[in-house]
C-alpha positions as CSV (number, residue, x, y, z in Angstrom):
1,M,7.3,-14.3,11.8
2,K,7.7,-16.9,9.4
3,N,4.9,-16.3,6.4
4,Q,1.8,-18.5,6.7
5,N,0.4,-20.1,3.6
6,K,-2.4,-22.2,5.5
7,I,-5.4,-20.2,5.7
8,T,-9.2,-21.5,6.6
9,F,-11.8,-18.9,7.0
10,S,-15.6,-18.5,6.2
11,R,-17.4,-16.6,4.2
12,R,-17.9,-13.6,7.0
13,N,-14.6,-14.1,7.2
14,F,-13.7,-13.6,3.3
15,I,-16.0,-10.5,3.7
16,R,-13.7,-9.0,6.4
17,T,-10.4,-10.1,5.4
18,S,-10.9,-9.0,1.8
19,A,-12.1,-5.0,3.5
20,L,-8.9,-5.3,5.5
21,A,-6.9,-5.9,2.3
22,S,-7.5,-2.2,1.1
23,G,-5.4,-1.4,4.5
24,G,-2.6,0.7,5.6
25,L,-0.6,3.6,6.1
26,L,1.7,4.4,3.6
27,I,3.6,7.6,3.2
28,G,5.6,7.7,0.0
29,F,7.6,9.8,-2.2
30,N,7.2,10.8,-6.0
31,F,9.7,8.6,-7.5
32,F,10.9,8.1,-10.6
33,N,10.2,4.6,-12.4
34,S,12.8,2.8,-14.8
35,C,12.7,4.5,-18.2
36,K,11.4,0.7,-19.7
37,E,9.2,0.6,-22.6
38,A,5.2,-0.1,-21.1
39,A,4.0,-3.5,-22.6
40,V,1.6,-3.4,-25.5
41,P,-1.5,-4.7,-24.5
42,A,-2.4,-7.6,-26.9
43,M,-6.1,-5.5,-27.5
44,D,-8.1,-2.8,-26.1
45,V,-9.5,-3.5,-23.1
46,S,-11.3,-0.6,-23.0
47,E,-13.6,-2.3,-25.3
48,L,-13.9,-6.0,-23.5
49,N,-17.3,-6.9,-20.9
50,F,-16.1,-7.0,-17.7
51,N,-18.1,-9.1,-15.4
52,D,-18.1,-8.6,-11.4
53,F,-16.7,-11.0,-9.4
54,N,-16.0,-8.8,-6.3
55,A,-15.0,-5.4,-5.3
56,F,-11.8,-6.1,-6.1
57,I,-11.8,-8.2,-9.0
58,K,-13.6,-8.0,-12.7
59,I,-13.3,-10.6,-15.4
60,A,-13.8,-10.3,-19.3
61,D,-14.9,-13.0,-21.3
62,N,-11.6,-13.5,-22.8
63,G,-9.7,-13.9,-19.2
64,Y,-8.6,-10.7,-18.9
65,V,-8.7,-8.9,-15.5
66,T,-9.0,-5.7,-13.6
67,I,-7.9,-5.2,-10.5
68,Y,-9.1,-2.5,-8.2
69,S,-6.5,-0.8,-6.4
70,P,-8.3,0.4,-3.1
71,N,-5.7,2.4,-1.4
72,P,-4.5,6.2,-2.4
73,E,-1.5,6.4,-4.5
74,I,0.9,8.8,-3.7
75,G,4.0,7.8,-6.0
76,Q,4.2,4.6,-3.7
77,G,3.6,2.1,-6.0
78,V,0.4,0.4,-4.3
79,K,-1.5,1.0,-7.7
80,T,1.1,-1.6,-9.1
81,S,2.1,-3.9,-5.8
82,M,-1.1,-4.7,-4.1
83,P,-3.0,-6.1,-7.4
84,M,0.3,-8.3,-7.8
85,L,-0.7,-9.7,-4.6
86,I,-4.4,-10.8,-5.9
87,A,-2.7,-11.7,-9.6
88,E,-0.7,-14.0,-7.9
89,E,-3.0,-16.1,-6.1
90,L,-5.7,-15.7,-8.9
91,D,-3.0,-17.4,-11.1
92,V,-3.2,-14.9,-14.1
93,P,-0.7,-13.5,-16.4
94,W,0.0,-10.3,-15.4
95,A,0.1,-8.8,-19.0
96,H,-3.5,-9.8,-18.9
97,V,-4.2,-7.5,-16.0
98,T,-5.7,-4.1,-16.3
99,V,-5.5,-1.9,-12.8
100,A,-7.6,0.4,-11.7
101,Q,-7.9,3.0,-9.2
102,G,-11.1,2.4,-6.7
103,A,-13.5,4.9,-5.3
104,L,-14.1,5.4,-1.3
105,D,-15.8,2.3,-0.7
106,T,-16.5,2.1,3.0
107,N,-18.8,-0.9,2.0
108,N,-16.6,-3.3,0.5
109,F,-13.1,-1.2,1.6
110,T,-11.6,-0.4,4.8
111,R,-8.7,1.9,5.9
112,Q,-8.5,3.4,2.4
113,V,-4.9,5.5,4.0
114,A,-1.8,6.3,2.5
115,G,0.1,7.0,5.5
116,G,2.9,4.9,8.0
117,S,4.5,2.8,5.3
118,Q,1.7,0.0,5.8
119,S,-0.4,-1.1,2.9
120,I,1.5,-3.6,1.8
121,R,2.1,-5.3,5.3
122,F,-1.8,-4.8,6.3
123,G,-2.7,-5.8,2.8
124,W,-0.4,-8.9,2.4
125,D,-2.8,-11.7,3.6
126,A,-6.2,-10.1,3.2
127,L,-5.2,-9.4,-1.0
128,R,-3.9,-12.8,-1.2
129,Q,-6.5,-14.4,0.1
130,T,-8.8,-12.3,-1.9
131,G,-6.8,-14.0,-5.1
132,A,-6.8,-17.4,-3.9
133,T,-10.7,-17.4,-2.9
134,A,-11.8,-16.2,-5.9
135,K,-9.3,-19.1,-8.2
136,Q,-11.1,-21.6,-6.1
137,M,-14.6,-20.6,-6.5
138,L,-13.5,-20.4,-10.5
139,V,-12.7,-23.8,-10.7
140,N,-15.5,-25.0,-8.6
141,A,-17.5,-23.2,-10.9
142,A,-15.8,-25.1,-14.0
143,A,-16.2,-28.3,-12.0
144,E,-19.7,-28.1,-11.7
145,K,-20.0,-27.6,-15.4
146,W,-18.1,-30.5,-16.1
147,G,-19.7,-32.6,-13.4
148,V,-16.8,-33.6,-11.9
149,D,-14.8,-33.5,-8.6
150,A,-13.2,-29.8,-7.9
151,S,-10.0,-31.8,-6.4
152,S,-9.8,-33.0,-10.4
153,C,-9.1,-29.3,-11.5
154,S,-6.3,-27.3,-11.5
155,A,-5.8,-23.4,-12.8
156,S,-2.8,-21.7,-13.9
157,N,-2.6,-18.4,-16.1
158,G,-6.2,-17.9,-16.3
159,I,-6.8,-21.2,-17.7
160,I,-8.9,-24.4,-15.9
161,K,-8.3,-27.4,-17.0
162,N,-10.0,-31.2,-15.7
163,A,-8.1,-34.7,-15.4
164,N,-10.1,-35.2,-19.4
165,G,-8.0,-32.4,-20.5
166,D,-10.6,-30.3,-21.1
167,E,-10.0,-26.6,-20.8
168,L,-12.4,-23.4,-19.5
169,G,-10.6,-19.9,-19.4
170,Y,-11.9,-17.9,-16.4
171,G,-14.1,-15.6,-18.6
172,D,-16.3,-18.8,-19.4
173,V,-17.2,-19.3,-15.7
174,V,-17.1,-15.9,-13.8
175,N,-20.6,-15.5,-13.4
176,E,-21.4,-19.0,-12.3
177,A,-18.6,-18.5,-10.0
178,A,-19.7,-15.4,-8.5
179,L,-22.9,-17.2,-7.2
180,L,-20.7,-19.7,-5.5
181,E,-20.4,-20.5,-1.8
182,V,-16.6,-19.2,-0.8
183,P,-14.9,-22.1,-0.1
184,E,-13.3,-22.7,3.2
185,N,-9.4,-24.2,3.8
186,L,-7.4,-22.7,0.9
187,T,-3.8,-22.7,1.1
188,L,-1.8,-19.5,-0.3
189,K,1.0,-20.6,-2.6
190,L,4.4,-20.8,-1.1
191,P,7.4,-18.2,-2.2
192,K,9.0,-20.9,-4.4
193,D,6.0,-20.9,-6.4
194,Y,5.5,-17.3,-6.8
195,K,5.3,-16.1,-10.8
196,I,4.3,-12.5,-10.0
197,I,5.9,-11.5,-6.5
198,G,9.2,-10.9,-6.5
199,K,9.6,-10.1,-10.4
200,D,10.1,-6.5,-11.6
201,A,7.1,-5.2,-12.8
202,I,6.6,-1.6,-14.3
203,N,4.3,1.4,-13.0
204,V,0.7,0.6,-14.4
205,D,0.7,4.4,-14.9
206,I,3.5,4.9,-16.5
207,E,2.4,5.4,-20.1
208,E,-0.2,7.9,-18.8
209,I,2.7,9.3,-16.8
210,I,5.1,10.1,-19.4
211,T,2.4,11.1,-22.1
212,G,1.0,13.4,-19.8
213,K,-2.3,11.6,-19.4
214,P,-5.1,12.9,-17.3
215,L,-4.3,11.1,-13.9
216,F,-3.8,13.7,-11.1
217,G,-6.0,16.3,-9.1
218,L,-5.1,19.1,-11.2
219,D,-6.4,17.3,-14.0
220,Y,-9.6,16.9,-13.5
221,T,-12.3,18.9,-15.1
222,S,-15.8,19.2,-15.3
223,E,-18.7,21.2,-17.3
224,G,-19.5,24.6,-15.4
225,M,-16.3,24.5,-13.1
226,K,-15.3,27.5,-11.2
227,Y,-11.6,27.7,-10.3
228,V,-11.0,29.2,-6.8
229,S,-8.0,30.9,-5.4
230,V,-8.5,31.1,-1.9
231,C,-6.6,34.4,0.2
232,R,-5.9,32.9,3.5
233,P,-3.9,35.1,6.7
234,P,-0.5,36.1,5.3
235,A,0.7,35.1,9.3
236,F,-0.1,32.7,11.8
237,G,-2.5,34.6,14.2
238,K,-3.9,36.9,12.2
239,K,-7.7,36.9,11.3
240,I,-9.6,39.2,8.5
241,S,-11.0,42.3,10.0
242,S,-12.3,44.0,6.4
243,F,-11.7,43.5,2.8
244,D,-12.6,45.5,-0.5
245,A,-13.3,43.0,-3.4
246,E,-14.3,45.7,-5.8
247,D,-11.1,45.6,-7.9
248,A,-10.8,41.6,-7.4
249,K,-14.0,41.4,-9.1
250,A,-13.1,43.5,-11.9
251,V,-10.5,41.1,-13.1
252,N,-11.6,39.8,-16.5
253,G,-13.3,36.1,-15.6
254,V,-13.5,36.6,-12.2
255,S,-17.3,35.6,-11.5
256,D,-17.6,36.1,-7.6
257,V,-15.9,36.8,-4.0
258,V,-17.0,34.7,-1.3
259,Q,-15.6,35.1,2.4
260,F,-16.1,32.0,4.7
261,G,-14.8,32.0,7.7
262,D,-11.7,33.9,7.7
263,K,-11.0,32.9,4.4
264,I,-11.7,34.5,1.2
265,A,-12.5,32.6,-2.2
266,V,-12.2,33.9,-5.2
267,L,-14.1,32.1,-8.2
268,A,-13.1,32.5,-11.6
269,S,-13.3,31.2,-15.2
270,N,-9.7,29.9,-14.9
271,T,-6.4,29.2,-12.7
272,W,-4.9,32.5,-13.7
273,A,-8.1,34.7,-13.2
274,A,-8.7,33.4,-9.9
275,M,-5.2,33.7,-9.1
276,K,-5.3,37.4,-10.4
277,G,-7.9,38.0,-8.6
278,K,-6.7,37.1,-5.2
279,K,-3.9,39.3,-5.7
280,A,-6.2,42.3,-6.5
281,L,-8.0,41.6,-3.0
282,K,-7.7,44.7,-0.1
283,V,-7.4,43.1,3.0
284,D,-7.3,44.3,6.7
285,W,-5.7,41.8,8.7
286,S,-5.7,41.9,12.9
287,S,-4.2,39.8,15.2
288,D,-6.0,37.3,17.4
289,S,-2.8,35.6,18.8
290,A,0.3,35.9,19.7
291,L,2.5,36.3,16.4
292,E,5.0,33.8,16.9
293,S,8.8,34.0,15.5
294,T,11.6,31.2,15.4
295,A,14.0,32.6,17.7
296,D,11.3,32.6,20.3
297,H,10.6,29.0,19.2
298,D,14.2,28.4,20.0
299,K,14.1,29.8,23.5
300,E,11.1,27.7,24.6
301,L,12.3,24.3,23.3
302,I,15.6,24.9,25.0
303,A,13.8,26.1,28.2
304,I,11.7,22.7,28.0
305,L,15.3,20.9,28.0
306,D,16.5,22.7,31.0
307,G,13.5,22.0,32.9
308,A,12.2,19.2,35.0
309,N,8.5,19.2,33.6
310,L,9.0,16.4,31.3
311,E,6.6,13.2,30.2
312,V,8.8,9.8,31.1
313,R,8.3,7.8,27.9
314,R,10.4,4.7,28.7
315,E,13.1,4.1,31.9
316,D,14.9,1.0,32.5
317,G,17.2,0.7,35.6
318,N,19.0,3.5,37.0
319,V,19.9,6.5,34.6
320,A,21.0,8.5,37.4
321,K,22.9,6.0,39.1
322,A,24.7,5.4,36.0
323,F,25.9,9.3,35.3
324,A,27.0,9.0,38.9
325,E,29.1,6.2,38.6
326,A,30.5,7.1,35.4
327,D,33.9,7.7,33.9
328,K,33.0,10.3,31.8
329,V,29.4,11.2,30.6
330,I,28.9,12.9,27.0
331,E,26.2,15.4,26.0
332,Q,24.8,16.6,22.8
333,T,21.9,18.6,21.8
334,Y,20.4,18.3,18.3
335,E,18.1,20.9,16.3
336,S,16.0,21.1,13.8
337,P,13.6,23.6,12.0
338,F,9.7,23.5,10.4
339,L,9.7,21.9,7.2
340,P,6.9,22.3,4.2
341,H,6.3,19.0,2.7
342,N,6.8,21.0,-0.8
343,C,4.7,18.3,-2.9
344,M,5.3,18.6,-6.8
345,E,1.8,18.8,-7.4
346,P,0.5,21.8,-5.4
347,M,-2.9,21.1,-3.1
348,N,-5.8,21.2,-5.2
349,F,-9.7,19.3,-5.0
350,Y,-13.3,19.4,-6.8
351,A,-15.9,19.9,-5.3
352,N,-20.0,19.7,-6.4
353,V,-22.4,20.1,-3.7
354,T,-25.7,19.7,-4.7
355,D,-29.3,18.5,-3.0
356,E,-28.5,14.8,-4.7
357,K,-25.1,14.4,-3.4
358,V,-21.6,15.6,-2.8
359,H,-19.3,14.9,-5.5
360,L,-15.6,15.4,-4.2
361,V,-12.5,14.1,-6.6
362,G,-8.9,14.8,-5.6
363,P,-5.8,13.9,-4.1
364,I,-5.9,12.7,-0.7
365,Q,-4.3,10.4,1.9
366,T,-7.0,9.9,3.4
367,P,-10.4,10.0,2.0
368,A,-12.7,8.2,4.4
369,G,-12.1,10.5,7.1
370,T,-11.9,13.3,4.9
371,A,-15.4,12.6,3.5
372,K,-16.9,12.0,7.0
373,R,-15.6,15.6,8.1
374,I,-17.2,16.8,4.7
375,A,-21.0,15.4,5.4
376,N,-20.3,16.5,9.3
377,L,-19.4,20.5,8.1
378,I,-22.2,20.6,5.5
379,D,-24.6,18.4,8.0
380,R,-25.3,16.0,5.1
381,D,-25.9,12.3,5.3
382,P,-22.4,10.7,4.9
383,E,-24.4,8.3,2.3
384,D,-24.4,11.1,0.3
385,V,-20.9,11.6,0.0
386,H,-18.9,9.9,-3.4
387,L,-15.4,10.6,-3.3
388,E,-13.0,9.8,-6.4
389,M,-9.5,9.5,-5.6
390,T,-7.0,11.0,-8.2
391,R,-3.3,9.9,-8.6
392,M,-1.4,12.3,-6.5
393,G,2.0,14.3,-7.2
394,G,3.3,13.3,-4.1
395,G,2.0,13.4,-0.1
396,F,5.0,13.3,2.6
397,G,2.3,13.5,4.9
398,R,0.7,16.7,3.7
399,R,-2.2,15.2,2.1
400,L,-3.3,13.3,5.8
401,Y,-5.1,16.5,6.3
402,G,-7.5,17.2,4.2
403,D,-8.2,20.9,5.0
404,F,-8.3,21.7,1.2
405,A,-11.1,19.4,0.1
406,I,-13.0,20.7,3.2
407,E,-12.5,24.1,1.5
408,A,-13.8,22.9,-1.6
409,A,-16.6,21.8,0.0
410,E,-17.2,24.6,2.1
411,I,-17.2,27.0,-1.1
412,S,-19.6,24.6,-3.2
413,N,-22.0,24.3,-0.6
414,I,-22.1,28.2,0.0
415,T,-21.8,29.0,-3.7
416,K,-23.9,25.8,-4.7
417,L,-21.6,25.6,-7.9
418,P,-19.2,23.0,-8.8
419,I,-15.8,24.2,-7.5
420,K,-12.3,23.4,-7.8
421,V,-9.9,24.8,-5.2
422,I,-6.2,25.4,-6.5
423,F,-3.5,26.2,-4.3
424,S,-0.2,28.2,-5.8
425,R,3.1,27.2,-4.6
426,E,3.3,30.5,-2.4
427,D,-0.3,28.8,-0.9
428,D,1.2,25.3,-0.3
429,M,4.4,26.6,1.6
430,A,2.8,29.2,3.6
431,A,-0.8,27.8,5.1
432,G,1.1,24.8,6.4
433,I,1.2,22.1,7.6
434,Y,4.7,21.8,8.9
435,R,7.1,19.1,10.3
436,P,7.4,20.6,13.8
437,A,10.8,22.2,15.2
438,I,12.4,19.9,17.4
439,K,15.4,19.8,19.4
440,Y,17.1,16.6,21.1
441,R,19.2,16.6,24.1
442,I,21.0,13.0,24.2
443,K,23.6,12.0,26.9
444,A,25.2,8.7,28.0
445,S,27.6,7.4,30.5
446,I,30.8,5.2,29.6
447,K,32.0,3.1,32.8
448,D,35.0,0.8,32.3
449,G,35.0,0.9,28.5
450,K,31.2,0.5,28.0
451,V,28.0,2.4,27.4
452,T,26.3,2.3,30.9
453,G,23.7,4.9,30.6
454,Y,21.5,6.5,27.8
455,H,19.0,9.7,28.2
456,L,17.2,11.2,25.5
457,K,15.0,13.9,25.9
458,E,12.6,15.9,23.0
459,A,11.4,19.6,23.2
460,A,9.1,19.4,20.1
461,I,6.3,22.4,18.7
462,N,2.8,21.0,19.2
463,S,3.5,17.3,20.1
464,N,5.6,14.6,21.0
465,M,7.1,11.3,19.0
466,Y,4.4,8.7,18.7
467,G,4.4,5.7,21.2
468,L,6.4,2.9,19.6
469,I,9.5,5.2,19.3
470,P,11.0,5.4,22.7
471,N,10.8,1.4,22.0
472,F,13.1,1.6,18.9
473,F,16.8,0.8,19.1
474,P,19.1,1.7,21.6
475,A,15.9,0.9,23.5
476,G,17.1,-2.8,25.3
477,A,20.9,-2.6,24.0
478,I,21.5,-0.4,27.2
479,K,20.7,-1.0,30.6
480,N,19.9,2.3,32.0
481,Y,17.7,4.0,29.2
482,K,15.0,6.8,29.7
483,V,13.4,9.0,27.1
484,E,11.6,11.8,27.8
485,S,9.6,14.5,26.4
486,G,7.7,18.0,26.3
487,N,5.9,20.3,23.9
488,Y,5.5,23.9,23.2
489,K,1.9,24.7,22.2
490,S,2.2,26.8,19.0
491,N,-0.7,28.4,16.6
492,I,1.5,27.5,13.7
493,T,-0.3,24.0,12.0
494,T,2.0,20.9,12.2
495,G,1.9,17.5,11.4
496,A,3.3,13.9,10.1
497,W,6.1,14.9,7.7
498,R,7.4,11.7,5.9
499,A,8.2,9.3,8.7
500,P,7.3,11.4,11.4
501,Y,9.5,12.3,14.1
502,T,12.4,9.8,13.4
503,N,13.0,11.5,10.0
504,F,15.3,13.9,12.5
505,L,15.8,11.7,15.7
506,A,17.5,8.9,13.6
507,Y,19.9,11.6,12.3
508,A,20.5,12.7,16.0
509,E,21.1,9.3,17.5
510,Q,23.0,7.5,14.4
511,S,25.6,10.9,15.0
512,F,25.5,10.5,18.7
513,L,26.6,6.8,18.5
514,D,29.6,7.8,16.2
515,E,30.7,10.5,18.9
516,L,30.3,7.3,21.7
517,A,32.2,5.5,19.3
518,G,34.8,8.2,18.9
519,E,35.1,8.1,22.9
520,L,35.4,4.5,23.2
521,S,38.0,4.3,20.3
522,I,36.2,1.3,18.6
523,D,34.8,1.5,15.1
524,P,31.2,2.9,14.9
525,V,30.0,0.1,13.4
526,Q,31.1,-2.2,15.8
527,L,29.6,0.0,18.2
528,R,26.3,-0.7,17.3
529,L,26.7,-4.2,16.8
530,D,28.0,-4.8,20.5
531,L,24.7,-3.0,21.2
532,L,22.7,-5.7,19.6
533,K,24.3,-8.1,21.0
534,N,22.8,-7.1,24.5
535,V,19.0,-7.6,23.1
536,E,17.3,-11.1,22.9
537,D,14.6,-11.0,20.1
538,G,10.7,-11.7,22.0
539,E,12.5,-11.2,25.5
540,D,11.0,-7.9,26.3
541,T,7.9,-7.6,24.3
542,S,7.9,-3.5,24.0
543,I,11.2,-3.7,21.9
544,D,9.6,-3.6,18.3
545,Y,12.7,-4.0,16.6
546,S,14.5,-7.6,15.9
547,A,18.4,-7.5,16.7
548,E,18.9,-10.6,14.4
549,R,17.8,-8.6,11.4
550,M,19.3,-5.4,11.9
551,T,22.2,-7.1,12.7
552,N,22.1,-8.7,9.3
553,T,21.1,-5.6,7.5
554,I,24.0,-4.0,9.1
555,N,26.3,-6.6,7.8
556,L,24.9,-6.4,4.5
557,A,25.7,-2.9,4.3
558,V,29.0,-3.3,5.6
559,E,30.0,-6.0,2.6
560,K,28.3,-4.0,-0.1
561,S,29.8,-0.7,0.6
562,N,33.3,-2.0,1.5
563,W,33.2,-0.1,4.6
564,G,36.4,0.8,6.1
565,N,38.1,0.5,3.1
566,S,37.4,3.2,0.9
567,K,40.0,4.9,-1.5
568,N,42.0,8.3,-0.6
569,G,39.9,11.2,-0.9
570,V,36.7,9.0,-0.1
571,Y,34.6,9.7,3.4
572,Q,32.4,7.4,5.0
573,G,29.6,7.5,7.3
574,F,27.3,4.9,8.5
575,S,23.4,5.0,10.2
576,A,21.5,2.1,10.8
577,Y,17.7,2.6,11.7
578,Y,14.7,0.6,12.5
579,S,11.2,2.5,11.4
580,H,7.5,1.4,10.1
581,N,8.3,-2.3,10.8
582,T,11.8,-2.3,8.3
583,H,15.2,-2.4,9.1
584,V,18.1,-0.3,7.0
585,A,21.5,0.5,7.3
586,E,23.1,3.1,4.9
587,V,26.8,4.0,4.3
588,V,27.1,7.6,2.4
589,D,30.7,8.3,0.6
590,I,31.6,11.3,-0.1
591,T,34.8,13.5,-1.5
592,M,35.0,17.5,-0.4
593,K,35.2,20.1,-3.1
594,N,36.0,23.7,-2.1
595,G,35.2,23.0,1.3
596,Q,32.0,21.2,0.8
597,P,30.8,18.2,0.7
598,Y,29.9,16.0,-2.2
599,V,27.8,12.8,-1.6
600,E,29.1,10.5,-4.4
601,K,27.3,7.2,-3.3
602,V,25.0,6.0,-1.1
603,T,24.9,1.8,-0.1
604,V,21.5,0.8,1.3
605,A,20.9,-2.6,3.1
606,V,17.1,-3.3,3.7
607,D,15.1,-5.9,5.6
608,C,11.9,-5.6,4.6
609,G,10.7,-9.4,4.0
610,I,9.5,-10.2,1.3
611,V,10.0,-7.7,-1.9
612,V,6.5,-7.8,-3.7
613,N,8.3,-5.0,-6.6
614,P,11.8,-4.6,-6.9
615,T,11.7,-2.3,-9.3
616,G,9.3,-0.6,-7.1
617,A,10.8,-1.2,-3.9
618,K,14.4,0.4,-5.2
619,N,12.4,3.5,-6.6
620,Q,11.1,3.9,-2.7
621,I,14.5,3.4,-1.2
622,E,16.3,5.7,-3.7
623,G,13.6,8.2,-3.3
624,G,13.8,8.3,0.3
625,V,17.5,8.2,0.5
626,I,17.8,11.3,-1.9
627,D,14.7,13.3,0.0
628,G,16.7,12.4,3.4
629,I,20.1,13.7,2.2
630,G,18.4,16.7,0.6
631,H,16.6,17.9,3.6
632,A,19.0,17.2,6.2
633,M,21.7,19.1,3.7
634,Y,19.6,22.0,2.9
635,G,16.1,22.2,4.2
636,D,14.7,25.1,5.9
637,F,12.0,27.2,7.3
638,S,11.3,30.0,10.1
639,F,8.9,32.1,11.0
640,E,8.8,36.0,11.9
641,N,6.0,37.5,13.8
642,G,3.8,34.6,12.5
643,T,4.8,34.9,8.9
644,P,6.6,31.9,6.8
645,Q,9.8,33.2,5.4
646,D,10.3,31.4,2.5
647,V,7.1,30.8,0.3
648,N,8.2,29.6,-3.0
649,F,11.8,27.9,-4.5
650,D,13.5,31.3,-5.2
651,T,14.8,31.2,-1.4
652,Y,13.9,27.6,-0.6
653,R,16.6,25.6,-1.3
654,L,16.2,21.9,-2.3
655,I,18.4,19.3,-3.7
656,R,19.3,19.9,-7.0
657,M,19.6,16.9,-9.9
658,K,23.6,17.7,-9.8
659,E,23.8,16.9,-5.9
660,T,22.2,13.7,-6.1
661,P,24.1,10.3,-5.4
662,I,24.2,7.1,-6.9
663,V,22.3,5.0,-4.7
664,K,22.9,1.2,-4.4
665,T,20.2,-0.7,-2.7
666,Y,20.4,-4.4,-1.0
667,F,17.6,-6.2,0.2
668,V,18.2,-9.1,2.9
669,E,16.5,-12.1,1.2
670,N,14.0,-14.2,3.5
671,E,10.9,-15.1,3.4
672,L,9.0,-13.2,6.2
673,S,6.0,-10.8,5.5
674,P,6.2,-7.7,3.7
675,T,6.7,-4.3,6.0
676,G,7.2,-0.6,5.2
677,L,9.3,1.2,2.3
678,G,7.4,4.5,1.7
679,E,9.3,5.6,4.5
680,P,11.9,3.6,6.2
681,G,15.1,4.6,3.5
682,L,14.7,8.2,4.8
683,P,15.5,8.6,8.7
684,P,19.2,6.9,8.2
685,A,20.6,9.0,5.4
686,G,20.9,12.3,7.4
687,G,23.1,10.5,10.1
688,A,25.0,8.7,7.7
689,L,25.7,11.9,5.9
690,A,27.0,13.9,8.9
691,N,28.9,11.1,9.9
692,A,30.6,11.3,6.7
693,I,31.3,15.1,6.9
694,K,32.4,14.3,10.6
695,A,34.9,11.8,8.9
696,A,36.3,14.1,6.3
697,T,36.5,17.3,8.6
698,G,36.6,16.5,12.2
699,Q,33.4,18.6,12.6
700,I,30.1,17.4,14.5
701,I,27.5,18.5,13.2
702,T,24.4,19.0,16.0
703,K,21.9,21.0,13.8
704,Q,19.9,21.1,10.6
705,P,20.2,22.3,7.5
706,F,24.2,21.0,7.2
707,I,25.0,24.2,5.1
708,R,24.7,26.3,7.4
709,S,26.8,24.6,10.0
710,L,29.6,23.9,7.9
711,K,32.8,25.9,7.8
712,N,33.6,28.2,4.8
713,R,29.7,27.1,3.7
714,R,27.9,28.4,0.5
715,T,24.3,28.7,0.9
716,D,23.8,30.5,-2.4
717,L,20.6,29.5,-3.7
718,N,22.6,29.5,-7.4
719,A,25.5,27.6,-6.0
């Protein structure tokens, strides 16, 4: 588990691992960076002549460096943190680095994906290796120019020196260096020698963000481009019978109306005209499958939990025997609704399909997969597809699927025009893809004051928890342990939503553990620590979490939150969870005002290994916590006869500025390789809040959103 610094590799290895450096799956959150003044470059870097070194690095004659960030930027900060890894080992001043977004490039980059909080984890070795290799090749080029042995030379801050005191800048030798053999037996820096990693770095796009410069998909334009608003079925289970486009075509600015599949595209000279034209369409819809309602889903999911046809995902010991011999058995069912993603930037994408190429531009978490699907759809060679990634105003999993990009390509292919599909907020919320509605039933047995059995059942819409989750805590901590799952197939589109499945499961399990602690008359934190003592790290290779690291994380949260010693009127709730390779513990402090909980503070302890950019890391954690509290407290979404019931913020409730707590984040210090951060902060938040509410009111909350379960609740959107 320790950080490895000695790496030996060949030219082929270098190419392969450099490609892997683009790696990762990371869901993020549109976090807000600290309002610090951006550093003003000493010169206009746009005027410099940069020389290509490799797919990641360009070096100008004066030593300034451009580093390409290959992964999509969805607000998680990889456009800042991934280049930091290269710059550290390249040994250039961060102030001399310019960062650019790389385009889709399957020849030089792989895994250009944002989802799963894995970008830094996968890129940790490969990106540092890329920087270290480039540095050594520059040193070798300088040594060759001087006619000295490279071992007598050193490089730091973009300057190469030899034993005679001679100096050359990286820019002086970049062209020669790029032609040299890739060196072997390189040693990466030790953490104690880091100059960039572990130091606060301002988001590289911050100046453009706060001044409104074009960065996002919505900002992109091209000459002759038509704006497109798409009319989609108003309910899941409906299709077009017929339509009349006469009134739509009469709208000023509308140039064409085109049907593709069960959708209608309205093309116009501006966004307003396109959307106005869509509203003027007269469409008759018919049903082609069942029109589902939330009430029906609830019955179906309960039937799954009550039934005997569930799939066993993990089974240890003899759960049935543990329950039969128990002094007491407790059971609870937890429920969550569908949820939309509600990215700040609605879905949008540009496409221009010509005989020469397919030009795509926009915010997408899966550029390679989307480009491949488009090539297959319109019967083009994948080599014809050129996709440029823009910064995204949030992703949360919604932009994994690329349906909006495929729409754009299909419409452009039909019309032979450059077009840009733009969703309204109503389009965004009504078209899917949603977090699936899920119910969990948890049962535990107690014998002689100990937890002896644990049985978790999951009933979900369309799909079930991914394979690793049954091996998360408390797997391995309870001798008799069983996880089962079943699903109901729905025509409502569902998919990944920030921290898939664990976003709700963590709340259910962590709330249940507090119930267990109450039955055992022990402190909730102590129960978790006691259970973790039953886990020997490495003994069961299927166990993904570390008992030692989770224990250390819990202890840090307890220390920093002053757990159990809060002042009068302040109620605390605890939660700890492992997901996306990261251990997180949270303590929520609430007060009660007019019968409602008010979240004052959240204390978060995180073990994510080495923290690359502390400012960005804290932003991710804070964003995840607020996101988790907001959706657990207020997020609700339902269907009636296949029709979404809330399609804008006039009826859909989000957390408000006045409801956001102070979030204090603390990192467990170690020298282990980095793990995920975009998602792990969210899952524990709901459980900690539910447990704090229980401490304040005595009420066990088993259903999200919490606001609908609380006594004397206020559901007024203006509250």
